[in-house]
C-alpha positions as CSV (number, residue, x, y, z in Angstrom):
1,M,-23.5,-33.6,-7.1
2,R,-23.2,-30.2,-5.6
3,N,-26.3,-28.5,-3.2
4,I,-26.8,-24.7,-4.8
5,K,-28.7,-22.4,-2.5
6,L,-29.6,-18.8,-4.3
7,T,-31.4,-15.8,-2.3
8,I,-33.5,-14.1,-4.9
9,E,-35.2,-10.6,-4.6
10,Y,-38.0,-10.2,-7.2
11,D,-40.8,-7.3,-8.0
12,G,-43.6,-9.4,-8.6
13,T,-45.8,-7.4,-10.3
14,N,-45.8,-9.0,-13.8
15,Y,-45.4,-12.3,-12.6
16,V,-48.2,-15.1,-11.7
17,G,-46.0,-15.9,-8.3
18,W,-43.1,-17.6,-7.5
19,Q,-44.1,-21.2,-8.8
20,V,-44.5,-22.4,-12.4
21,Q,-47.9,-22.1,-13.6
22,P,-49.8,-22.7,-17.2
23,N,-51.4,-19.2,-16.8
24,G,-48.5,-16.9,-17.1
25,P,-44.9,-16.5,-16.2
26,S,-43.3,-17.1,-12.6
27,V,-40.5,-16.4,-11.0
28,Q,-39.3,-20.4,-10.8
29,A,-39.6,-20.2,-14.0
30,E,-37.7,-17.4,-15.5
31,V,-34.5,-18.5,-12.9
32,E,-34.4,-22.3,-14.2
33,K,-34.7,-20.8,-17.8
34,A,-31.5,-18.6,-16.9
35,L,-29.9,-21.6,-15.0
36,R,-29.9,-24.1,-18.1
37,Q,-29.0,-22.1,-20.4
38,I,-25.8,-21.2,-18.7
39,L,-25.3,-24.4,-17.1
40,Q,-26.4,-26.5,-19.9
41,E,-28.4,-29.1,-17.4
42,D,-31.8,-29.8,-17.1
43,I,-32.2,-27.7,-13.5
44,H,-35.2,-27.8,-10.9
45,I,-35.3,-25.5,-8.1
46,N,-36.7,-25.5,-5.1
47,G,-38.4,-22.8,-3.1
48,A,-38.8,-21.4,0.3
49,G,-42.1,-19.7,-0.3
50,R,-44.8,-20.3,-2.8
51,T,-45.9,-16.4,-3.1
52,D,-49.0,-15.5,-5.0
53,S,-49.4,-13.7,-8.0
54,G,-48.1,-9.8,-7.1
55,V,-46.1,-10.7,-4.2
56,H,-42.9,-9.3,-3.8
57,A,-39.8,-11.0,-2.3
58,R,-36.4,-9.7,-0.5
59,G,-35.3,-12.6,0.4
60,Q,-36.8,-15.9,-1.5
61,V,-34.6,-18.8,-1.3
62,A,-34.0,-22.1,-3.3
63,N,-31.7,-24.4,-3.9
64,F,-30.6,-26.7,-6.7
65,L,-28.5,-30.0,-7.4
66,T,-26.2,-29.9,-10.1
67,A,-22.6,-31.5,-11.3
68,H,-21.3,-28.5,-12.6
69,T,-17.9,-26.9,-11.3
70,F,-18.7,-23.5,-11.7
71,E,-17.9,-20.8,-8.9
72,N,-20.6,-18.9,-7.3
73,K,-19.9,-15.4,-7.7
74,P,-19.9,-15.6,-11.7
75,L,-22.6,-17.5,-11.4
76,C,-24.5,-14.8,-9.3
77,K,-23.1,-12.3,-12.4
78,S,-23.8,-14.4,-15.1
79,L,-27.4,-15.4,-14.1
80,N,-28.2,-11.6,-13.4
81,G,-27.0,-10.7,-16.9
82,I,-29.6,-13.1,-18.3
83,L,-32.7,-12.9,-15.5
84,P,-35.6,-10.1,-16.4
85,S,-34.4,-6.7,-14.4
86,D,-37.5,-7.1,-11.7
87,I,-35.5,-10.6,-10.6
88,A,-32.2,-10.3,-8.6
89,V,-30.0,-13.1,-7.4
90,L,-28.6,-12.1,-4.3
91,S,-26.0,-14.8,-3.4
92,A,-25.2,-18.3,-4.4
93,E,-23.1,-20.7,-1.9
94,D,-22.8,-24.6,-1.7
95,V,-24.8,-26.3,1.0
96,P,-24.7,-29.9,2.2
97,E,-26.8,-31.7,0.2
98,S,-29.3,-32.4,2.4
99,F,-30.4,-29.1,2.8
100,H,-33.9,-28.1,1.3
101,A,-34.9,-24.5,0.6
102,R,-38.8,-25.4,2.0
103,Y,-38.0,-28.2,4.2
104,S,-35.0,-26.9,6.1
105,A,-37.0,-23.9,7.0
106,Q,-37.0,-23.1,10.6
107,A,-39.1,-19.8,10.5
108,R,-40.2,-17.4,7.4
109,E,-41.0,-13.7,7.7
110,Y,-43.2,-11.4,5.8
111,L,-43.8,-7.8,5.9
112,Y,-47.0,-5.6,4.8
113,C,-47.1,-2.2,3.9
114,L,-49.9,0.1,4.3
115,A,-49.7,3.5,2.7
116,L,-51.1,6.2,4.9
117,Q,-51.1,8.9,2.3
118,P,-51.3,8.5,-1.7
119,T,-47.9,7.4,-3.2
120,A,-46.4,7.2,-6.9
121,L,-43.6,6.0,-5.8
122,W,-44.7,2.7,-3.3
123,R,-47.9,2.3,-5.8
124,N,-47.0,-0.9,-6.3
125,Y,-45.4,-2.0,-3.4
126,S,-48.2,-1.0,-0.7
127,W,-52.1,-0.9,-0.2
128,Y,-53.2,3.0,0.1
129,V,-55.7,3.1,3.1
130,G,-56.5,7.0,2.4
131,G,-60.2,8.3,3.6
132,Y,-60.3,6.5,7.2
133,T,-57.9,6.9,10.2
134,L,-56.6,3.4,11.7
135,D,-56.3,2.6,15.1
136,K,-52.6,1.3,15.3
137,A,-52.9,0.3,19.4
138,L,-56.7,-1.6,18.0
139,M,-53.9,-3.5,15.3
140,N,-51.2,-4.6,17.2
141,F,-54.1,-6.2,20.3
142,C,-55.2,-8.2,17.2
143,T,-51.5,-9.8,17.1
144,D,-51.6,-10.6,20.5
145,S,-54.4,-12.9,19.7
146,I,-52.0,-14.6,17.4
147,L,-49.0,-15.3,19.1
148,G,-48.1,-18.9,19.8
149,E,-49.5,-21.5,18.3
150,H,-53.2,-21.7,16.6
151,D,-55.5,-23.1,14.1
152,F,-55.2,-20.4,11.5
153,A,-58.4,-22.0,9.0
154,S,-60.2,-19.1,9.3
155,F,-57.2,-16.9,7.6
156,C,-56.4,-19.5,4.6
157,K,-57.7,-19.9,1.2
158,S,-60.1,-22.5,0.8
159,E,-58.8,-24.5,-1.9
160,A,-55.4,-25.0,0.3
161,E,-54.0,-28.2,0.0
162,V,-52.8,-29.2,3.6
163,D,-53.2,-31.5,6.0
164,H,-53.7,-29.5,9.2
165,Y,-54.0,-25.4,9.8
166,R,-51.9,-25.0,13.0
167,C,-49.1,-22.5,12.6
168,V,-46.7,-21.4,15.2
169,I,-46.1,-17.4,15.1
170,H,-43.1,-16.2,16.6
171,S,-43.7,-12.5,16.3
172,A,-46.2,-10.0,15.1
173,Q,-46.2,-6.3,15.2
174,W,-47.6,-2.8,13.5
175,Q,-45.3,-0.5,13.5
176,V,-46.0,3.4,11.7
177,I,-42.9,4.6,9.8
178,E,-43.4,8.6,8.5
179,S,-46.5,7.5,6.0
180,Q,-46.6,4.0,6.3
181,M,-48.0,1.2,8.2
182,I,-45.6,-1.6,8.5
183,F,-46.8,-5.1,9.6
184,R,-44.1,-7.8,10.4
185,I,-44.9,-11.6,11.0
186,S,-43.0,-14.1,11.7
187,A,-43.7,-17.8,11.8
188,N,-42.8,-22.0,11.4
189,R,-45.2,-21.9,8.8
190,F,-47.5,-20.1,6.9
191,L,-51.2,-20.9,4.8
192,H,-52.1,-20.3,1.0
193,G,-53.2,-16.5,1.6
194,M,-52.9,-16.1,5.3
195,V,-51.0,-13.1,5.5
196,R,-53.4,-11.3,3.3
197,A,-56.6,-12.7,5.4
198,L,-55.2,-11.5,8.6
199,V,-53.9,-7.9,7.5
200,G,-57.7,-7.5,5.8
201,T,-59.3,-8.3,9.0
202,M,-57.2,-6.3,11.2
203,V,-57.8,-3.0,8.9
204,E,-61.4,-3.8,9.5
205,V,-60.7,-3.8,13.2
206,G,-58.4,-0.7,13.0
207,R,-60.6,1.1,11.0
208,G,-63.7,0.6,13.6
209,Y,-65.9,-1.4,10.7
210,R,-65.2,-4.5,13.4
211,P,-65.1,-4.7,16.9
212,L,-61.6,-6.0,18.4
213,E,-63.3,-8.6,20.5
214,D,-64.4,-10.0,17.0
215,F,-60.8,-11.2,16.0
216,R,-60.7,-13.7,18.4
217,K,-63.9,-14.9,17.4
218,I,-62.9,-15.0,14.0
219,L,-59.6,-17.2,15.0
220,D,-61.7,-19.2,17.0
221,A,-64.1,-19.8,14.3
222,K,-62.0,-21.6,12.0
223,D,-63.8,-20.7,8.6
224,R,-62.7,-18.3,6.0
225,K,-65.9,-16.4,5.3
226,A,-65.9,-15.2,9.1
227,A,-63.0,-13.2,8.6
228,G,-62.9,-10.2,6.3
229,M,-61.5,-9.6,3.1
230,A,-58.1,-10.5,1.9
231,A,-55.5,-7.6,1.6
232,P,-54.3,-6.7,-2.2
233,A,-50.8,-8.9,-3.1
234,K,-49.1,-6.0,-3.9
235,G,-48.2,-4.9,-0.3
236,L,-47.1,-8.1,0.7
237,F,-42.9,-9.2,1.0
238,L,-41.1,-12.6,1.6
239,E,-38.6,-10.8,3.8
240,R,-36.7,-13.6,5.3
241,I,-36.0,-17.4,5.3
242,T,-34.5,-18.5,9.0
243,Y,-32.5,-22.1,8.8
């Protein structure tokens, strides 16, 4: 059997998320359907990250097993000819049979985009935070509090099915780039809704709605009710997976 690794980009606007769900179209289902049509096999793919409804990806990774002898470049071309225009397969490559897109990952990186002025072109890919000024320095003081290993129960959806809430944050930073404010965060793992809850709470600090010292208290509380609102899904991107 061959093990094939796919790198996939998608606009999540019209999907219920990466994972197959009964309540609407998913990215996973679209890719599996295209693979089955091309390979004439019952293909199931493993994704590196289960992005939520409306969340985008520039570097999602998936893998699948197959007995087919196709060449990888033509496979990409065929997939992109069948898939909806809001999903693109960027590459396909053979990997060892032990490789698993989710369990072999060493780190994941997400990006969140805030729009500092009204935007037409980025309306589906950013959260417009007009009406108040954000203090980038205060928001980066928040990021200092989460570096390293911590329990992120305060920033996780309550229904998350996990054994524990501890994550190791490798890097986290806010940057202003022209009319956008960009948050980048890399970690060994992320909990359900974690990045959006972090962003929403840091925006509350940055606008002066919460004092900076509250952020550390929220982290220590290990209670989702202590944190702020979740930022809208449309500003979130799964950037890359590191193996």
